[in-house]
C-alpha positions as CSV (number, residue, x, y, z in Angstrom):
1,M,39.3,-11.2,-7.5
2,E,38.0,-10.1,-4.1
3,T,36.5,-12.5,-1.6
4,Q,33.1,-11.8,-0.1
5,S,34.6,-10.7,3.2
6,Q,37.0,-8.4,1.3
7,V,34.1,-6.8,-0.5
8,V,32.2,-6.2,2.8
9,D,35.3,-4.8,4.5
10,R,36.1,-2.5,1.5
11,L,32.6,-1.1,1.5
12,R,32.6,-0.6,5.3
13,S,35.9,1.4,5.0
14,V,34.4,3.5,2.3
15,F,31.2,4.1,4.3
16,R,33.3,5.4,7.2
17,T,34.7,8.2,5.0
18,G,31.2,9.7,4.8
19,I,31.2,9.7,1.0
20,T,27.6,8.4,0.8
21,I,26.2,11.0,3.3
22,P,25.7,14.2,1.2
23,E,22.4,14.6,-0.5
24,Q,24.0,15.3,-3.9
25,F,25.9,12.0,-3.8
26,R,22.7,10.1,-3.1
27,R,20.8,12.0,-5.8
28,T,23.6,11.4,-8.3
29,Q,23.6,7.6,-7.7
30,L,19.8,7.4,-7.9
31,T,19.9,9.3,-11.2
32,K,22.5,7.0,-12.6
33,L,20.4,4.0,-11.5
34,M,17.6,5.5,-13.4
35,S,19.8,5.9,-16.5
36,M,20.8,2.2,-16.1
37,I,17.2,1.1,-16.3
38,K,16.3,3.4,-19.2
39,D,19.5,2.8,-21.3
40,N,19.2,-0.9,-21.0
41,E,15.4,-1.6,-21.1
42,E,15.7,-3.8,-24.2
43,L,18.5,-5.9,-22.6
44,I,16.5,-6.2,-19.4
45,L,13.4,-7.4,-21.3
46,K,15.4,-9.9,-23.3
47,A,17.0,-11.3,-20.1
48,L,13.6,-11.7,-18.4
49,H,12.2,-13.4,-21.5
50,K,15.2,-15.7,-21.6
51,D,14.8,-16.6,-18.0
52,F,11.1,-17.6,-18.1
53,A,9.4,-16.2,-21.2
54,K,8.1,-13.2,-19.3
55,P,5.9,-11.2,-21.8
56,K,7.2,-7.7,-22.6
57,F,4.0,-6.1,-21.3
58,E,4.3,-7.8,-17.9
59,A,8.0,-7.2,-17.7
60,V,7.6,-3.5,-18.4
61,I,4.8,-2.8,-15.9
62,S,6.1,-5.1,-13.1
63,E,9.8,-4.7,-13.4
64,V,10.8,-1.6,-15.4
65,E,8.0,0.8,-14.5
66,I,7.7,-0.1,-10.8
67,V,11.5,0.5,-10.4
68,T,11.5,3.8,-12.3
69,N,8.5,5.0,-10.3
70,E,10.3,4.2,-7.1
71,L,13.3,6.2,-8.4
72,H,11.2,9.2,-9.5
73,Y,9.5,9.2,-6.1
74,A,12.8,8.9,-4.1
75,I,14.5,11.6,-6.2
76,A,11.6,14.0,-5.8
77,N,11.3,13.5,-2.0
78,L,14.9,13.0,-1.0
79,A,15.5,16.5,0.3
80,S,12.4,16.4,2.6
81,W,13.2,12.9,3.8
82,M,16.6,13.9,4.9
83,K,15.5,17.0,6.9
84,P,15.5,16.6,10.7
85,E,12.0,16.0,12.1
86,Y,11.4,18.4,15.0
87,V,9.4,17.2,17.9
88,G,7.2,18.7,20.6
89,K,8.8,19.7,23.9
90,N,7.9,20.2,27.5
91,L,8.8,23.1,29.8
92,A,12.1,21.5,30.9
93,T,13.3,21.3,27.3
94,K,11.7,24.5,26.1
95,L,15.0,26.1,24.9
96,D,16.5,22.9,23.5
97,D,16.7,21.8,19.9
98,C,15.0,18.4,19.8
99,S,14.7,16.4,16.6
100,V,14.9,13.1,14.9
101,R,17.7,12.6,12.4
102,R,17.6,9.9,9.7
103,E,21.1,8.5,9.4
104,P,22.4,5.6,7.2
105,L,22.9,2.2,8.9
106,G,26.2,1.4,7.1
107,V,26.7,-1.6,4.8
108,V,23.5,-3.3,4.0
109,L,22.8,-6.6,2.1
110,I,19.8,-7.1,-0.2
111,I,19.0,-10.6,-1.3
112,G,16.6,-10.8,-4.3
113,P,14.3,-13.5,-5.4
114,W,13.8,-15.0,-8.9
115,N,10.1,-14.2,-9.6
116,Y,10.6,-10.5,-10.2
117,P,14.4,-10.5,-10.4
118,L,14.9,-6.9,-11.3
119,Q,12.1,-5.2,-9.3
120,L,12.5,-7.0,-6.0
121,L,16.3,-6.5,-6.0
122,I,16.5,-2.9,-7.3
123,A,13.4,-1.4,-5.6
124,P,14.8,-1.9,-2.1
125,M,18.2,-0.8,-3.3
126,V,16.6,2.6,-4.2
127,G,15.7,3.1,-0.5
128,A,19.1,1.9,0.7
129,I,20.9,4.4,-1.6
130,A,18.5,7.2,-0.7
131,A,19.2,6.6,3.0
132,G,23.0,6.9,2.4
133,N,24.2,3.4,2.8
134,C,26.7,1.3,1.0
135,V,25.0,-1.7,-0.6
136,I,25.7,-5.2,-1.6
137,I,23.1,-6.9,-3.7
138,K,22.7,-10.6,-4.3
139,P,20.6,-11.5,-7.3
140,S,18.9,-14.9,-7.7
141,E,21.0,-17.4,-9.6
142,I,17.8,-19.1,-10.7
143,T,17.1,-16.4,-13.2
144,A,20.6,-16.6,-14.7
145,A,20.3,-14.2,-17.6
146,T,19.0,-11.3,-15.3
147,D,21.5,-12.2,-12.7
148,S,24.3,-11.9,-15.2
149,L,23.0,-8.6,-16.7
150,I,22.6,-6.9,-13.3
151,A,26.2,-8.0,-12.4
152,E,27.4,-6.4,-15.6
153,L,25.4,-3.1,-15.4
154,I,25.6,-2.1,-11.7
155,P,29.4,-1.5,-11.8
156,K,29.1,0.5,-15.1
157,Y,26.6,3.0,-13.7
158,L,27.0,3.2,-9.9
159,S,30.0,3.9,-7.7
160,Q,32.1,0.7,-7.5
161,D,33.5,2.0,-4.2
162,C,30.0,2.0,-2.5
163,Y,27.9,-0.7,-4.3
164,A,28.7,-4.2,-5.2
165,V,27.1,-7.3,-6.7
166,V,27.8,-10.7,-5.2
167,R,26.7,-13.8,-7.3
168,G,26.4,-17.5,-6.6
169,G,24.1,-20.2,-5.3
170,A,22.8,-21.2,-1.9
171,E,26.2,-22.1,-0.5
172,D,27.6,-18.7,-1.6
173,T,24.7,-16.9,0.0
174,K,25.2,-18.9,3.2
175,A,28.9,-17.9,3.2
176,L,28.0,-14.3,2.5
177,L,25.7,-14.2,5.6
178,Q,28.6,-15.1,7.9
179,N,29.8,-11.5,7.4
180,R,28.5,-8.7,9.6
181,F,26.1,-6.3,8.0
182,D,24.2,-3.4,9.3
183,H,20.9,-4.5,7.8
184,I,19.8,-7.5,5.8
185,F,16.8,-7.2,3.4
186,F,15.5,-10.6,2.1
187,T,12.7,-11.4,-0.3
188,G,11.9,-15.1,-0.6
189,S,10.5,-18.2,1.1
190,Q,9.8,-18.7,4.7
191,S,12.2,-21.6,5.0
192,V,15.1,-19.6,3.7
193,A,14.0,-16.7,5.9
194,R,14.6,-18.8,9.0
195,S,18.2,-19.4,8.0
196,I,18.6,-15.7,7.3
197,L,17.4,-14.9,10.8
198,L,19.7,-17.4,12.4
199,A,22.7,-15.9,10.5
200,A,21.7,-12.4,11.4
201,S,21.3,-13.3,15.1
202,V,25.1,-13.9,15.4
203,H,25.8,-10.3,14.8
204,L,22.4,-8.9,16.1
205,T,21.8,-7.6,12.6
206,P,18.3,-6.1,12.0
207,V,16.4,-7.8,9.2
208,T,13.6,-7.0,6.9
209,L,11.8,-10.1,5.5
210,E,9.5,-9.9,2.6
211,L,7.9,-13.4,2.4
212,G,4.6,-14.7,1.1
213,G,1.9,-17.1,2.2
214,K,-1.5,-18.1,1.0
215,S,-3.2,-14.8,0.1
216,P,-7.0,-15.4,0.1
217,C,-9.7,-13.8,-2.0
218,I,-13.2,-13.7,-0.7
219,I,-16.0,-13.1,-3.2
220,Y,-19.3,-12.4,-1.4
221,G,-22.6,-10.7,-1.7
222,E,-23.5,-8.5,-4.7
223,V,-20.7,-8.5,-7.2
224,S,-20.2,-8.1,-11.0
225,I,-19.2,-11.7,-11.8
226,A,-17.7,-10.8,-15.2
227,A,-15.5,-8.0,-13.8
228,A,-14.5,-10.1,-10.8
229,A,-13.5,-13.0,-13.1
230,R,-11.3,-10.8,-15.2
231,R,-9.6,-9.1,-12.3
232,L,-9.1,-12.3,-10.5
233,A,-7.7,-14.1,-13.5
234,W,-5.4,-11.3,-14.3
235,A,-4.0,-11.1,-10.7
236,K,-3.7,-14.8,-10.3
237,F,-2.2,-15.7,-13.7
238,F,0.0,-12.6,-14.1
239,N,3.6,-14.0,-14.2
240,A,2.1,-17.4,-14.3
241,G,1.0,-17.1,-10.7
242,Q,4.6,-16.7,-9.5
243,S,3.8,-13.6,-7.4
244,C,4.0,-13.5,-3.6
245,I,0.8,-11.4,-3.5
246,A,-1.1,-13.4,-6.2
247,P,-4.6,-14.6,-4.9
248,D,-3.7,-18.1,-3.7
249,Y,-7.2,-19.4,-3.3
250,V,-10.8,-18.2,-3.5
251,L,-13.5,-18.4,-0.8
252,C,-17.1,-18.0,-2.0
253,S,-20.6,-19.5,-1.8
254,L,-21.6,-22.5,-4.0
255,A,-23.8,-20.2,-6.1
256,T,-21.1,-17.7,-6.6
257,R,-18.7,-20.4,-7.6
258,D,-21.0,-21.8,-10.2
259,A,-21.5,-18.3,-11.7
260,L,-17.8,-17.6,-11.5
261,L,-16.5,-20.7,-13.4
262,P,-18.0,-19.8,-16.8
263,A,-16.9,-16.2,-16.4
264,L,-13.4,-17.4,-15.6
265,R,-13.4,-19.6,-18.6
266,E,-14.4,-16.7,-20.8
267,A,-11.9,-14.4,-19.3
268,L,-9.0,-16.9,-19.7
269,E,-10.0,-17.5,-23.3
270,D,-10.1,-13.8,-24.0
271,F,-6.7,-13.4,-22.3
272,Y,-4.7,-16.3,-23.7
273,G,-6.9,-17.8,-26.5
274,K,-8.1,-21.4,-26.9
275,E,-4.5,-22.7,-26.8
276,P,-2.8,-20.8,-23.9
277,Q,0.5,-22.6,-24.5
278,S,0.7,-20.7,-27.8
279,S,0.0,-17.4,-26.2
280,P,2.9,-14.9,-26.1
281,D,1.3,-13.4,-23.0
282,L,1.6,-16.3,-20.7
283,C,4.8,-16.7,-18.7
284,R,6.5,-20.0,-18.1
285,I,7.5,-21.7,-14.8
286,V,11.0,-20.6,-13.9
287,S,12.7,-24.0,-13.7
288,P,12.1,-27.7,-14.0
289,R,12.3,-28.1,-10.3
290,H,9.5,-25.6,-9.7
291,W,7.5,-27.1,-12.5
292,T,7.8,-30.5,-10.9
293,R,6.7,-29.2,-7.5
294,L,3.6,-27.6,-8.9
295,M,2.6,-30.7,-10.8
296,E,3.1,-32.8,-7.7
297,L,0.8,-30.6,-5.8
298,L,-1.8,-30.9,-8.5
299,R,-1.3,-34.7,-8.6
300,R,-1.8,-35.0,-4.9
301,S,-4.9,-32.8,-4.8
302,S,-8.2,-34.6,-4.4
303,G,-10.0,-31.6,-6.1
304,R,-11.6,-31.6,-9.5
305,V,-9.9,-29.7,-12.3
306,V,-12.6,-27.7,-14.1
307,L,-10.4,-25.4,-16.2
308,G,-6.9,-26.0,-17.6
309,G,-4.7,-28.7,-16.1
310,E,-2.6,-29.2,-19.3
311,S,1.1,-29.1,-19.0
312,N,4.4,-29.6,-20.8
313,E,7.5,-30.4,-18.9
314,E,10.0,-29.6,-21.6
315,D,8.4,-26.1,-22.1
316,K,8.0,-25.6,-18.4
317,Y,4.3,-24.9,-19.2
318,I,1.3,-25.2,-16.9
319,A,-2.0,-24.0,-18.2
320,P,-4.1,-21.6,-16.1
321,T,-5.8,-24.1,-13.9
322,V,-8.9,-23.9,-11.7
323,V,-9.6,-26.6,-9.1
324,V,-12.9,-27.1,-7.2
325,D,-14.4,-29.6,-4.7
326,L,-11.3,-29.8,-2.5
327,A,-11.1,-30.2,1.2
328,E,-9.6,-27.6,3.6
329,D,-6.6,-30.0,4.2
330,D,-6.1,-30.6,0.5
331,A,-2.5,-30.7,-0.9
332,L,-3.1,-27.4,-2.6
333,M,-3.9,-25.8,0.7
334,E,-0.8,-27.0,2.5
335,Q,1.6,-24.3,1.2
336,E,1.7,-21.2,-1.0
337,I,1.1,-22.4,-4.5
338,F,3.2,-19.9,-6.4
339,G,2.0,-21.0,-9.8
340,P,-1.0,-20.9,-12.2
341,I,-3.3,-23.1,-10.1
342,L,-6.3,-21.6,-8.4
343,P,-8.3,-23.6,-5.8
344,I,-11.9,-22.4,-5.1
345,L,-13.3,-23.4,-1.8
346,T,-17.0,-22.9,-0.9
347,V,-18.2,-21.4,2.4
348,D,-21.7,-21.0,3.8
349,S,-21.3,-17.5,5.1
350,L,-19.0,-14.5,5.2
351,Q,-18.2,-15.2,8.8
352,K,-17.1,-18.8,8.0
353,G,-14.8,-17.3,5.3
354,I,-13.3,-14.9,7.8
355,D,-12.9,-17.7,10.4
356,F,-11.2,-19.8,7.8
357,I,-8.7,-17.1,7.0
358,N,-8.1,-16.3,10.7
359,C,-7.2,-19.9,11.6
360,K,-4.2,-19.7,9.3
361,E,-1.1,-17.7,9.3
362,K,-1.5,-14.0,8.5
363,P,-1.1,-13.6,4.7
364,L,0.9,-11.0,2.8
365,A,-2.2,-9.8,1.0
366,L,-5.9,-10.2,1.4
367,Y,-8.5,-9.5,-1.3
368,V,-12.3,-9.1,-1.1
369,F,-14.6,-8.7,-4.1
370,S,-18.0,-7.2,-3.4
371,E,-20.2,-4.3,-4.4
372,E,-21.4,-4.1,-0.8
373,S,-19.3,-1.7,1.4
374,S,-20.5,-3.5,4.5
375,V,-18.9,-6.8,3.3
376,V,-15.6,-5.1,2.4
377,N,-15.5,-3.3,5.8
378,T,-16.4,-6.5,7.7
379,V,-13.6,-8.4,6.1
380,L,-11.1,-5.5,6.6
381,E,-12.0,-5.0,10.3
382,N,-12.0,-8.7,11.2
383,T,-8.9,-10.0,9.5
384,Y,-5.2,-9.4,9.5
385,S,-2.8,-9.2,6.6
386,G,0.3,-7.4,5.3
387,G,-1.8,-5.5,2.7
388,F,-5.5,-5.3,1.8
389,C,-7.2,-4.5,-1.5
390,S,-10.9,-4.7,-2.4
391,N,-12.2,-5.5,-5.9
392,D,-8.8,-6.1,-7.5
393,G,-5.6,-7.9,-7.0
394,I,-1.9,-7.0,-6.8
395,I,-2.6,-3.3,-7.6
396,H,-2.0,-2.0,-4.1
397,M,1.7,-2.8,-4.2
398,T,2.3,-0.4,-7.1
399,L,1.6,2.7,-5.1
400,P,4.9,4.0,-3.6
401,S,3.1,6.0,-0.9
402,L,1.8,2.8,0.6
403,P,4.0,0.5,2.7
404,F,4.5,-2.9,1.3
405,G,5.3,-5.8,3.7
406,G,4.0,-8.7,5.6
407,V,3.0,-9.5,9.2
408,G,3.8,-12.6,11.2
409,A,4.7,-15.5,8.9
410,S,4.4,-13.3,5.8
411,G,7.2,-11.1,6.8
412,M,8.5,-8.3,9.0
413,G,9.2,-4.7,8.1
414,S,8.1,-2.8,5.0
415,Y,9.3,-0.8,2.1
416,H,8.4,1.3,-1.0
417,G,8.7,5.1,-1.1
418,R,9.3,6.8,2.2
419,W,9.0,3.4,3.9
420,S,12.1,2.1,2.1
421,F,14.1,5.2,3.3
422,E,12.9,4.6,6.9
423,T,13.8,0.9,6.7
424,F,17.4,1.6,5.8
425,S,17.8,4.6,8.2
426,H,18.4,4.9,11.9
427,Q,16.0,7.3,13.6
428,R,18.5,9.1,15.8
429,A,17.0,11.0,18.7
430,C,18.9,14.3,19.2
431,M,18.7,16.9,21.9
432,L,21.0,19.9,21.6
433,R,21.1,21.8,24.9
434,G,22.6,25.1,25.8
435,W,23.6,26.6,29.2
436,A,20.4,28.6,29.9
437,L,17.9,27.8,32.6
438,E,20.5,26.4,35.0
439,R,18.2,27.5,37.8
440,L,15.5,25.2,36.5
441,N,18.1,22.4,36.0
442,S,19.0,22.7,39.7
443,L,15.7,21.1,40.6
444,R,17.2,17.7,39.6
445,Y,20.4,18.1,41.7
446,P,20.9,16.9,45.3
447,P,20.0,17.5,48.0
448,Y,16.6,16.2,47.0
449,T,13.4,17.6,48.5
450,E,9.7,17.1,48.1
451,D,9.4,20.6,46.6
452,K,12.1,19.9,44.0
453,L,10.4,16.6,43.1
454,S,7.0,18.3,42.7
455,W,8.4,21.0,40.5
456,L,10.4,18.6,38.4
457,R,7.4,16.4,37.8
458,W,5.4,19.4,36.6
459,T,8.1,20.7,34.2
460,T,8.5,17.3,32.6
461,S,4.9,16.2,32.4
462,S,2.7,16.4,29.3
463,K,0.7,19.1,31.1
464,S,3.6,21.4,30.7
465,S,4.1,20.6,27.0
466,C,5.1,23.5,24.9
467,S,4.5,23.9,21.2
468,L,7.8,25.8,20.7
469,M,10.2,23.9,18.4
C-alpha cells in the first residue's frame, strides 16, 4: 500500500507527462465523474442517510443535483474556458501575439467537510479536473459511510494515475499537509484553516479557504411575514442548520419579531409536523460531539426558548429551536452555531442592524428580507460579505455562474462554474514576438537620448493603445 508521500510523488510524475492537459482527457474524466454520480445515486443517498439521516429530498438537491449541475456547466463551457484570452495592445506591441493562457497548477489537494460530504468535495474537484490538474481528495472521516463510498467509487470511474483518495482522521490530514502541493482547497472551520495556512506556508502553496461564520438575516420594513417565515425556516433548518451559509441569527424590530414568531411556529409545524423528531424530513446532528457542543451553547444561553428546545442525545436530535431575549454577548452569539438553533435579536433601526453586522467579522453570506428595495439596497451597499441574497436564503450558492466564497474570516478565494476553473488554473501572461519593427525597438537601446525616451514613452502609453489583437 502506498504512503501519502508516494501517492503525491506518483501523481506529480504523471502530471509532468502532460496526460491531463488535452481537452479530450479532461472532458472524458468529467463525463466519467458524471456517470459515477448517476450510476450510484441510490448508494450515495443511503450513505448520506446512514451518516446523519439526511432526507432523500435534501440529499438530492444539495448533494447530487448541485454536483451534476457543476459537471454539466463545466463540460458545456470547457472548450471556451481553455481558449487563450487575447488582450489589448499598445503601438510598441502592435504586431505581437499577446494573450493570457489558463494552465493547470499541477497536483492539488481538496479537503472536504462533513456537512455536505459529497457536494463540497466533488464540486471543487470538477474545477480542478477541468483545469487539467492531478487531484488528491480527502473526504471527512466524520461522515464515515460517505467517506468509504467515495473512496470505493473514485478509482472505479476516474484515472487512478491522475486522481487519488486519501482517508483518515486529523493526524492523517496533518501528515498529508507536510507534502508539497501546487494548491490546497479546504472547506471547514476557521480553527482548522489556520493550521492549513501554516502547513501551506512552508512550501508557499496557494490556498483557497471556504469557511463560515455567523451569517446574519435582517428583516426590516414592509415584508410578507408568512413568506419570510417559511423561507427563513427552510434556509435555517435545512440539513438541521448544518450549513455554512445558513442564517445564523436574525435582526429585526420588536414588532416584527412578535409577528414573526407565530408565523415561524406555523411554518415549522407545516414542515415537520407536531412531533419533529418523527419527521423523515429533518436531518440529525452528525455526531455525539457536535450534539453536545450545540446543547452546551443552548444551556449557556441566557435567552428564552420560544420554539423547540427538545432534544434526544441517543438519536442525536435537536428540535428546530428559536431563542429570543438574548444579549449581544450571549453564548449563542460567540461562534457560528451550525445547528438548528435560531437566535432573534431586536434592533431599533436599520442602521443599528447594519452597525451590529459591521462590528463583527465579515460573514460568508448576508440576507435581508424586505419588500422595500431601498432597504435591500441600503444593506447591500453598507455591509460586506462573501455572498448576498435578498428575500431568501442559501439559494444564491446554487447558481454556477456566481462565484461562491468568503471574505476575511469567512474565507479566501472562490469557486463554482468558471470560478472553479480559474481557481485551479495559472493565468499565464504570454507575448509572442517576431522580428519586425526592429527600428522601433532601437528606441530602447543605448546610447539613450531624450528624443528616444520621449518616443518610447509615447509608443508604450495608453494613448497609443491599439485595438488590433
